[in-house]
BASE-328283 format. One record per residue: residue number from 1; residue in one letter; x, y, z of N, C-alpha, C, CB in turn. Coordinates in Angstrom, 3 decimals. Glycine has a CB too. Example, Ala and Ser with C-alpha at 12.3 -4.5 7.8 and 13.67 -1.06 7.14 Angstrom:
<sites>
[1 'A' [13.190 -5.690 7.800] [12.300 -4.500 7.800] [13.200 -3.300 7.800] [11.308 -4.473 9.046]]
[2 'S' [12.850 -2.250 7.080] [13.670 -1.060 7.140] [12.900 0.030 7.870] [14.084 -0.598 5.725]]
</sites>
This chain:
<sites>
[1 'M' [1.080 -1.063 0.103] [0.212 0.075 -0.048] [0.315 1.036 0.301] [-0.652 0.033 0.233]]
[2 'P' [0.909 1.902 -1.092] [1.352 3.734 -0.679] [1.035 4.231 0.745] [0.375 4.951 -1.681]]
[3 'A' [2.564 4.273 0.944] [2.304 5.437 2.246] [1.453 6.483 1.576] [3.863 6.281 2.928]]
[4 'K' [1.279 7.365 1.030] [0.782 8.257 1.001] [-0.923 8.050 1.450] [1.190 8.718 -0.205]]
[5 'L' [-1.541 6.672 0.662] [-2.638 6.270 0.976] [-2.705 5.941 2.405] [-2.950 5.318 0.186]]
[6 'L' [-1.917 5.312 3.039] [-1.619 4.470 4.618] [-2.397 6.048 5.263] [0.739 3.966 5.275]]
[7 'L' [-1.017 7.199 4.877] [-1.185 8.396 5.723] [-2.725 9.276 5.227] [0.332 9.408 5.483]]
[8 'I' [-3.359 9.004 4.625] [-4.697 9.265 4.807] [-5.698 8.685 5.178] [-5.034 9.544 4.106]]
[9 'I' [-5.621 7.225 5.359] [-6.619 6.606 5.706] [-6.021 6.412 7.534] [-6.889 5.175 4.586]]
[10 'V' [-5.327 6.594 7.530] [-4.766 6.925 9.266] [-5.153 8.425 9.816] [-2.825 6.872 9.390]]
[11 'K' [-5.029 9.151 9.032] [-5.833 10.732 9.421] [-7.554 10.556 9.540] [-5.508 12.060 7.909]]
[12 'Y' [-7.935 10.131 8.530] [-9.082 9.218 7.980] [-10.035 9.121 9.622] [-8.313 7.350 7.222]]
[13 'L' [-9.202 7.640 9.902] [-9.204 7.078 11.162] [-9.596 7.682 12.797] [-8.015 6.719 11.124]]
[14 'M' [-8.012 8.210 12.978] [-7.794 9.605 13.836] [-9.162 10.687 13.574] [-6.176 10.464 13.215]]
[15 'N' [-9.388 11.369 12.518] [-10.226 12.285 12.722] [-11.663 11.847 13.395] [-10.336 12.884 11.493]]
[16 'S' [-11.966 10.603 12.349] [-13.567 10.082 13.044] [-13.339 9.466 14.225] [-14.491 8.924 12.156]]
[17 'N' [-11.995 9.184 15.000] [-12.334 8.831 16.337] [-12.483 10.343 17.004] [-11.131 7.796 17.066]]
[18 'L' [-11.558 10.865 17.018] [-11.734 11.985 17.700] [-13.125 12.627 17.695] [-10.824 12.827 17.247]]
[19 'H' [-13.679 12.885 16.719] [-15.313 12.945 16.484] [-15.995 12.120 17.265] [-15.787 12.588 15.117]]
[20 'L' [-16.116 11.289 17.454] [-16.746 9.762 18.297] [-16.724 10.227 19.518] [-15.802 8.185 18.268]]
[21 'K' [-15.430 10.452 19.714] [-15.015 10.713 21.399] [-15.682 12.200 21.798] [-13.019 10.809 21.679]]
[22 'N' [-16.034 13.125 20.915] [-16.423 14.169 21.310] [-17.824 14.255 21.757] [-16.139 14.937 20.458]]
[23 'M' [-18.601 13.823 20.547] [-19.920 13.273 20.870] [-20.379 13.090 22.228] [-20.020 12.102 20.326]]
[24 'A' [-21.544 13.598 22.247] [-22.376 13.234 23.769] [-23.505 12.112 23.128] [-23.369 14.947 24.676]]
[25 'P' [-23.243 11.273 24.230] [-24.428 9.847 23.818] [-25.961 10.710 23.859] [-24.444 8.175 25.432]]
[26 'E' [-26.621 9.887 23.408] [-27.727 10.409 23.445] [-28.645 9.266 23.876] [-28.014 11.065 22.216]]
[27 'Y' [-29.265 9.742 24.868] [-30.410 9.339 25.908] [-31.984 9.246 25.137] [-30.446 10.629 27.224]]
[28 'T' [-32.606 8.125 25.458] [-33.896 8.309 24.925] [-34.669 7.524 25.744] [-34.055 7.982 23.507]]
[29 'E' [-36.188 7.392 25.917] [-36.640 6.764 26.701] [-38.317 6.235 26.209] [-36.411 7.589 27.887]]
[30 'E' [-38.493 5.296 26.013] [-39.987 5.042 25.605] [-40.328 4.053 27.055] [-40.203 4.091 23.779]]
[31 'S' [-42.137 4.760 26.462] [-42.907 4.362 28.026] [-43.918 3.468 27.250] [-43.792 5.887 29.168]]
[32 'T' [-44.659 2.853 27.887] [-45.968 2.095 27.586] [-46.949 1.876 29.107] [-45.471 0.451 26.858]]
[33 'H' [-48.015 2.127 28.996] [-49.095 2.112 29.770] [-49.885 1.250 29.593] [-49.673 3.037 29.770]]
[34 'N' [-49.858 0.814 31.329] [-50.957 -0.297 30.981] [-52.332 0.424 32.412] [-50.056 -2.515 31.361]]
[35 'V' [-53.507 0.448 31.728] [-54.344 1.250 32.678] [-55.619 0.228 32.768] [-54.737 2.921 32.075]]
[36 'T' [-55.969 0.100 34.381] [-57.107 -0.741 34.961] [-57.980 0.185 35.320] [-56.793 -1.662 36.137]]
[37 'V' [-59.495 -0.460 35.214] [-60.234 0.136 35.974] [-61.044 -0.245 37.027] [-60.751 0.586 35.392]]
[38 'H' [-60.893 -0.296 38.523] [-61.530 -0.891 39.532] [-62.750 -0.647 39.854] [-60.977 -0.764 40.444]]
[39 'E' [-63.419 -2.061 40.318] [-64.919 -2.043 41.219] [-64.143 -1.578 42.511] [-65.959 -3.822 41.448]]
[40 'P' [-65.201 -1.399 43.148] [-66.268 -0.541 42.925] [-65.796 1.011 42.434] [-67.084 -0.527 44.266]]
[41 'F' [-66.734 1.853 42.643] [-66.397 3.104 42.066] [-65.559 3.877 40.887] [-66.058 3.447 42.835]]
[42 'L' [-65.015 2.840 40.371] [-64.802 2.880 38.767] [-63.434 3.671 39.160] [-66.169 3.801 37.578]]
[43 'R' [-62.315 3.405 40.254] [-60.717 3.996 40.121] [-59.792 3.497 39.446] [-60.038 4.045 41.194]]
[44 'I' [-59.187 4.625 38.760] [-58.435 4.137 37.382] [-56.932 4.194 37.988] [-58.695 5.301 35.819]]
[45 'S' [-55.712 2.883 37.900] [-54.582 2.735 37.769] [-54.151 2.731 36.870] [-54.251 2.094 38.145]]
[46 'C' [-52.789 3.590 36.716] [-52.069 3.636 35.506] [-50.628 2.919 35.692] [-51.938 5.144 35.058]]
[47 'E' [-50.245 1.898 35.324] [-48.924 1.104 35.182] [-47.757 1.554 33.971] [-49.401 -0.426 34.870]]
[48 'T' [-46.889 2.423 34.289] [-46.145 2.865 33.246] [-45.006 2.385 33.116] [-46.013 4.012 33.225]]
[49 'Y' [-44.303 2.065 32.804] [-43.286 0.899 32.110] [-42.118 2.088 31.463] [-44.261 -0.318 30.565]]
[50 'T' [-41.418 2.524 31.903] [-40.177 3.132 31.060] [-38.837 2.320 31.088] [-39.807 4.595 31.629]]
[51 'T' [-38.434 1.976 29.478] [-37.057 1.715 29.479] [-36.053 2.601 28.777] [-36.923 0.525 28.994]]
[52 'I' [-34.980 3.131 29.346] [-34.186 4.307 29.539] [-33.123 3.470 28.786] [-33.887 4.961 31.171]]
[53 'K' [-32.497 4.242 27.467] [-31.615 3.970 26.625] [-30.646 4.646 26.108] [-32.051 3.659 25.925]]
[54 'K' [-29.394 4.555 26.197] [-28.029 4.963 25.812] [-27.594 5.019 24.374] [-27.160 4.118 26.430]]
[55 'D' [-27.782 5.771 23.453] [-26.920 5.234 22.140] [-27.602 3.766 21.648] [-25.092 4.952 22.610]]
[56 'G' [-28.991 4.231 21.790] [-29.674 3.105 21.367] [-29.885 1.549 22.123] [-29.069 2.954 20.237]]
[57 'V' [-28.865 1.619 23.166] [-28.479 0.571 23.742] [-29.389 0.483 25.142] [-26.943 0.642 23.887]]
[58 'K' [-30.269 -0.485 25.364] [-30.682 -0.392 26.581] [-30.205 -0.104 28.325] [-31.066 -1.253 26.424]]
[59 'I' [-30.131 0.494 29.098] [-29.591 0.793 30.091] [-30.320 0.764 31.511] [-29.155 1.847 29.768]]
[60 'G' [-31.177 0.700 31.176] [-32.526 0.494 32.397] [-33.977 0.302 32.051] [-32.687 1.785 33.300]]
[61 'D' [-34.654 -0.027 33.438] [-36.133 0.016 33.206] [-36.496 0.965 34.242] [-36.931 -1.413 33.321]]
[62 'T' [-37.646 1.433 34.124] [-38.412 2.367 35.638] [-39.915 1.216 35.761] [-39.118 4.791 35.099]]
[63 'R' [-40.547 1.801 36.449] [-41.961 0.954 36.822] [-42.415 2.198 38.180] [-41.577 -1.220 37.549]]
[64 'E' [-44.016 2.948 37.337] [-44.383 3.674 38.097] [-45.739 2.946 38.253] [-44.247 5.047 37.714]]
[65 'N' [-46.044 3.388 39.396] [-47.925 2.826 39.559] [-49.169 4.182 40.041] [-48.035 1.363 41.286]]
[66 'K' [-49.725 4.586 39.438] [-50.512 5.875 39.974] [-51.784 5.488 40.323] [-50.654 7.055 38.955]]
[67 'G' [-52.493 5.711 41.061] [-53.874 5.453 40.795] [-54.844 6.918 41.394] [-54.269 3.882 41.646]]
[68 'Y' [-55.607 7.079 40.597] [-57.036 8.060 40.475] [-58.112 7.595 40.688] [-57.355 8.615 39.288]]
[69 'N' [-58.821 8.498 41.684] [-60.220 8.670 41.716] [-61.027 8.969 41.347] [-60.536 8.922 42.098]]
[70 'P' [-62.185 8.637 40.905] [-63.271 9.743 40.717] [-63.323 11.077 41.086] [-64.245 9.410 41.221]]
[71 'G' [-63.592 12.230 40.711] [-63.168 13.385 40.786] [-62.336 14.005 41.637] [-63.922 13.878 40.777]]
[72 'E' [-61.187 13.611 41.181] [-59.826 13.955 42.034] [-59.050 14.596 40.617] [-58.869 12.295 42.931]]
[73 'E' [-57.722 15.256 41.145] [-57.072 15.591 40.226] [-56.226 14.808 39.329] [-56.565 16.318 40.651]]
[74 'T' [-56.464 15.029 38.031] [-55.488 14.007 37.227] [-54.202 14.620 36.697] [-56.231 13.397 35.944]]
[75 'E' [-54.010 15.154 36.918] [-52.756 16.186 36.272] [-51.494 15.583 36.040] [-52.359 17.403 37.230]]
[76 'G' [-50.953 15.441 34.943] [-49.544 14.401 35.172] [-50.304 13.022 34.515] [-48.916 14.118 37.250]]
[77 'A' [-51.191 12.997 34.385] [-51.917 11.500 33.960] [-51.855 11.694 32.496] [-53.688 11.179 34.539]]
[78 'C' [-51.419 10.320 32.112] [-51.476 9.822 30.550] [-52.488 9.959 30.108] [-51.214 8.559 30.199]]
[79 'D' [-52.820 10.432 28.791] [-53.905 10.379 27.547] [-54.821 9.404 27.788] [-53.313 10.060 26.123]]
[80 'L' [-54.423 8.096 27.961] [-55.524 6.913 28.111] [-56.353 7.465 29.456] [-54.725 5.152 28.394]]
[81 'V' [-55.838 7.668 30.530] [-56.374 7.750 32.142] [-56.993 8.840 31.582] [-55.292 7.963 33.673]]
[82 'L' [-56.923 10.217 31.070] [-57.480 11.214 31.084] [-58.952 10.797 30.392] [-56.602 12.242 30.475]]
[83 'T' [-58.496 10.191 28.866] [-59.878 9.838 28.406] [-61.058 8.741 28.897] [-59.629 9.518 27.238]]
[84 'I' [-60.237 7.895 29.691] [-61.293 6.877 30.234] [-62.277 7.800 31.247] [-60.468 5.488 31.146]]
[85 'G' [-61.361 8.527 32.072] [-62.276 9.152 33.253] [-63.004 10.187 32.725] [-61.498 9.730 34.495]]
[86 'E' [-62.955 10.617 31.678] [-63.539 11.469 31.319] [-64.923 11.152 30.710] [-62.754 12.041 30.650]]
[87 'A' [-65.002 9.730 30.295] [-65.799 8.578 29.752] [-66.543 8.234 30.621] [-65.157 7.471 29.313]]
[88 'I' [-66.455 7.752 32.131] [-67.096 6.667 33.023] [-67.106 7.141 34.354] [-66.366 5.302 32.993]]
[89 'W' [-66.642 8.647 34.297] [-66.318 9.732 35.735] [-67.740 10.624 35.507] [-64.473 11.014 35.606]]
[90 'T' [-68.850 9.874 35.668] [-70.032 10.633 35.629] [-70.647 11.252 37.050] [-71.014 9.736 34.994]]
[91 'P' [-71.085 12.446 37.048] [-71.253 13.419 38.414] [-71.772 12.086 39.243] [-72.599 15.025 38.317]]
[92 'E' [-72.889 11.417 38.518] [-73.658 10.449 39.991] [-72.414 9.316 40.234] [-75.604 9.334 39.487]]
[93 'V' [-71.180 8.676 39.088] [-70.152 8.021 39.637] [-69.342 8.667 40.618] [-69.426 7.628 38.724]]
[94 'I' [-69.086 10.013 40.591] [-68.312 11.017 41.506] [-69.161 11.182 42.840] [-68.106 12.553 40.733]]
[95 'A' [-70.128 11.281 42.789] [-70.952 11.614 44.070] [-70.764 10.494 44.533] [-72.448 12.045 44.046]]
[96 'E' [-70.906 8.585 43.993] [-71.134 7.957 44.992] [-69.662 7.666 45.324] [-72.107 6.856 44.803]]
[97 'Y' [-69.028 7.663 44.368] [-67.571 7.548 45.249] [-67.073 8.725 46.369] [-66.333 7.541 44.111]]
[98 'Q' [-67.989 9.897 46.085] [-67.363 10.622 47.564] [-67.999 10.402 48.804] [-67.377 12.154 47.544]]
[99 'A' [-69.088 10.066 48.463] [-70.371 9.539 49.579] [-69.424 8.104 50.416] [-72.289 8.774 48.398]]
[100 'S' [-68.810 7.457 49.148] [-68.263 6.411 50.034] [-67.224 6.367 50.883] [-68.020 5.575 49.458]]
[101 'Q' [-66.939 7.580 50.398] [-65.465 7.916 51.605] [-66.177 8.474 53.330] [-64.188 9.788 50.740]]
[102 'L' [-67.427 8.489 53.569] [-67.913 8.889 54.702] [-68.195 7.492 55.455] [-69.136 9.846 54.478]]
[103 'L' [-68.547 6.475 54.547] [-68.635 5.207 54.875] [-67.350 4.180 56.011] [-68.738 4.737 53.444]]
[104 'P' [-67.598 3.324 56.656] [-66.550 2.634 57.019] [-66.153 1.994 55.996] [-66.716 1.880 58.010]]
[105 'P' [-64.655 1.219 56.585] [-64.608 0.154 55.452] [-65.123 -0.746 55.188] [-63.873 -0.311 55.294]]
[106 'E' [-65.865 -1.576 56.377] [-66.327 -2.908 56.181] [-67.553 -2.976 55.411] [-66.516 -3.561 57.419]]
[107 'T' [-68.459 -1.421 55.698] [-69.370 -1.502 54.397] [-69.552 -1.474 53.105] [-69.870 -1.015 54.380]]
[108 'I' [-68.130 -0.668 52.714] [-67.688 -0.424 51.451] [-67.293 -1.996 51.008] [-66.431 0.740 51.434]]
[109 'L' [-66.430 -2.788 51.899] [-66.020 -4.240 51.301] [-67.436 -4.843 51.056] [-65.018 -5.290 52.437]]
[110 'A' [-68.233 -4.955 52.073] [-69.636 -5.842 52.075] [-70.333 -5.261 50.300] [-70.973 -5.206 53.871]]
[111 'A' [-70.181 -4.039 50.158] [-71.025 -3.585 49.187] [-70.244 -3.962 47.790] [-71.343 -1.994 49.412]]
[112 'A' [-69.211 -4.103 47.987] [-68.082 -4.676 46.688] [-68.200 -6.001 46.240] [-66.524 -4.669 47.104]]
[113 'R' [-68.357 -7.125 47.898] [-68.706 -8.711 47.740] [-69.852 -8.657 46.854] [-69.110 -9.566 49.199]]
[114 'Q' [-71.162 -7.894 47.437] [-71.873 -8.392 47.035] [-72.288 -8.013 45.273] [-72.653 -8.246 48.036]]
[115 'Q' [-71.585 -6.524 45.041] [-71.255 -6.328 43.627] [-70.878 -7.306 42.365] [-70.323 -5.620 43.736]]
[116 'A' [-69.946 -7.789 43.266] [-69.136 -9.262 42.696] [-69.365 -9.956 42.558] [-68.440 -9.864 42.973]]
[117 'S' [-70.727 -10.753 43.340] [-71.492 -11.950 43.616] [-72.533 -11.735 42.725] [-71.951 -12.180 45.077]]
[118 'T' [-73.265 -10.845 42.447] [-74.246 -10.345 41.252] [-73.765 -10.414 40.050] [-74.666 -9.002 41.324]]
[119 'T' [-72.603 -9.574 39.330] [-71.942 -10.189 38.186] [-71.165 -11.335 37.808] [-71.358 -9.547 37.903]]
</sites>
């Protein structure tokens, strides 16, 4: 191989290597949501799984679970939770949930068991 061609290749490789060393890594996140509606009172839970990648290679996972009750603030919730909440949280459902917060827990459990046995 001629010396001049070898010198060109070495310079190219050195410049490419320097360029790669100075590049900042690219971090990306991919999230999926698993949304569930719970009886009684149509409470919604959202389990979010996030995969973190550095330059396209997976470096970690996170899992977060949040619950939302009828009539309560849903700020920061995923679009799916917001859409489902708007569809199922009618004024009647919200009133029923708020009234249930005044009842003793054993009354709520008994109502849930009765509802489960009829469905």
